[in-house]
C-alpha positions as CSV (number, residue, x, y, z in Angstrom):
1,M,-19.3,-5.9,-0.2
2,K,-17.9,-8.7,-2.3
3,L,-14.1,-8.9,-2.7
4,P,-12.7,-7.3,-5.9
5,K,-10.9,-9.5,-8.4
6,H,-7.2,-9.9,-8.2
7,L,-4.9,-7.7,-10.2
8,A,-4.2,-9.0,-13.7
9,S,-1.4,-11.6,-14.0
10,P,1.3,-12.5,-15.0
11,E,2.4,-8.8,-14.8
12,N,1.2,-8.6,-11.2
13,E,2.4,-11.6,-9.2
14,L,0.3,-12.3,-6.1
15,I,2.9,-12.8,-3.3
16,Y,0.7,-12.4,-0.2
17,N,-3.0,-13.1,0.3
18,V,-5.1,-13.2,3.4
19,D,-8.8,-13.3,3.1
20,V,-9.9,-12.1,6.6
21,S,-13.6,-12.5,5.8
22,E,-16.0,-12.4,2.9
23,S,-15.5,-8.7,2.6
24,D,-12.0,-8.0,4.0
25,A,-8.7,-9.0,2.6
26,L,-5.0,-8.1,2.5
27,R,-3.0,-8.6,-0.7
28,I,0.5,-7.9,-1.9
29,Y,1.6,-8.1,-5.6
30,Y,4.9,-7.7,-7.3
31,N,5.0,-5.9,-10.6
32,K,8.2,-7.1,-12.3
33,E,8.1,-4.6,-15.2
34,A,7.8,-1.6,-12.8
35,N,9.9,-3.4,-10.1
36,C,7.4,-2.3,-7.5
37,I,5.3,-3.7,-4.7
38,I,1.5,-3.1,-5.0
39,T,-0.7,-3.5,-2.0
40,R,-4.4,-3.8,-1.6
41,S,-6.1,-3.6,1.8
42,I,-9.8,-4.3,1.4
43,G,-12.4,-3.5,3.9
44,F,-11.8,-3.0,7.6
45,V,-8.8,-4.9,8.8
46,Y,-7.0,-3.7,11.9
47,D,-4.6,-4.4,14.8
48,T,-2.5,-7.6,14.5
49,E,-3.7,-8.6,11.0
50,L,-3.1,-5.1,9.6
51,R,0.3,-4.9,11.3
52,T,1.4,-8.3,10.1
53,F,0.4,-7.2,6.6
54,L,2.4,-4.0,6.8
55,D,5.4,-5.8,8.1
56,A,5.1,-8.2,5.1
57,I,5.3,-5.2,2.8
58,L,8.6,-4.3,4.3
59,F,9.8,-7.9,3.9
60,F,8.9,-7.9,0.2
61,L,10.4,-4.5,-0.5
62,K,13.7,-6.0,0.8
63,K,13.3,-9.4,-0.9
64,K,12.5,-7.8,-4.3
65,N,15.2,-5.2,-3.8
66,T,12.9,-2.3,-4.7
67,N,12.3,1.2,-3.3
68,K,8.9,1.6,-5.0
69,L,5.5,1.0,-3.5
70,I,2.0,1.6,-4.6
71,V,-0.7,1.4,-1.9
72,D,-4.2,0.8,-3.5
73,L,-6.6,2.1,-0.9
74,T,-9.6,2.0,-3.2
75,Y,-11.6,-0.5,-1.1
76,R,-10.0,0.3,2.3
77,Q,-12.1,1.4,5.3
78,T,-10.6,3.8,7.8
79,Y,-7.8,2.9,10.2
80,T,-8.3,2.9,14.0
81,D,-6.6,5.7,15.8
82,E,-4.2,3.2,17.3
83,D,-3.3,1.7,13.9
84,Q,-2.8,5.1,12.4
85,K,-0.4,6.1,15.2
86,W,1.5,2.8,14.8
87,I,1.8,3.3,11.0
88,D,3.1,6.8,11.5
89,G,5.4,6.2,14.4
90,N,6.6,2.6,13.9
91,W,6.0,1.4,10.4
92,F,6.9,4.5,8.3
93,P,10.3,5.0,9.9
94,R,11.1,1.3,9.2
95,A,9.9,1.7,5.6
96,L,12.3,4.6,5.1
97,Q,15.1,2.4,6.6
98,T,14.4,-0.2,3.9
99,G,15.1,2.5,1.3
100,L,11.5,3.3,0.3
101,S,11.8,6.4,-2.0
102,Y,8.7,6.4,-4.2
103,L,5.2,5.9,-2.9
104,G,2.1,6.2,-5.0
105,Y,-1.3,5.7,-3.4
106,V,-4.8,5.3,-4.9
107,I,-7.3,7.5,-3.2
108,P,-9.9,5.5,-1.2
109,N,-13.6,5.5,-2.0
110,D,-14.3,6.0,1.8
111,L,-14.2,9.7,2.8
112,F,-12.9,9.0,6.3
113,M,-10.2,6.8,4.9
114,Q,-9.3,9.6,2.5
115,L,-8.7,11.9,5.5
116,S,-6.7,9.2,7.3
117,A,-4.5,8.6,4.3
118,D,-3.9,12.3,3.6
119,E,-2.9,12.7,7.3
120,I,-0.4,9.8,7.1
121,F,1.1,10.5,3.7
122,V,1.3,14.4,3.8
123,K,3.6,14.1,6.8
124,R,6.0,12.0,4.7
125,K,6.4,14.4,1.8
126,G,10.1,15.3,1.6
127,S,11.3,12.0,3.1
128,V,9.8,10.0,0.3
129,D,8.2,11.0,-3.0
130,V,4.5,10.6,-2.3
131,I,1.9,11.0,-5.1
132,P,-1.9,10.4,-4.9
133,F,-3.8,8.9,-7.9
134,G,-7.4,8.5,-8.9
135,N,-6.8,4.9,-10.1
136,L,-4.3,2.1,-10.0
137,N,-3.3,2.3,-13.7
138,K,-2.1,5.9,-13.4
139,A,-0.1,5.0,-10.3
140,I,1.6,2.1,-12.2
141,E,2.3,4.4,-15.2
142,W,4.0,6.9,-12.8
143,I,6.0,4.3,-10.9
144,K,7.4,2.9,-14.2
145,L,8.9,6.3,-15.2
146,P,12.6,6.6,-14.7
147,K,13.5,7.7,-11.2
148,D,16.6,9.6,-10.1
């Protein structure tokens, strides 16, 4: 699989980019109009590279002073069991401590990743407003709406 194009700029500022291979990449964007972080994890990236990326998301949530996150999983392959446990038990509690309140995610093309994402995000309903979307534009429209 060839890497997809970057999100349109200048509305989506690329603030983190790691091309792991020709088909795997980790990207973080800041959408100023929506005041949100948008992430794209492409392909199968795991362990240290994935965890560094997820920690960078927390860093940019704080740096940009936002509580809104869109996770674009369109091109993501499934997480390992170890990474899924780490996300759930380590990363998510810290994300909530940063003030994360609104999380939209774009449903992955990969069926196994869909199941993995559902397992992670369904657990978080109630502690954070979590909404799945069929495409990134719908997620951005939602995140721009006034929030309480």
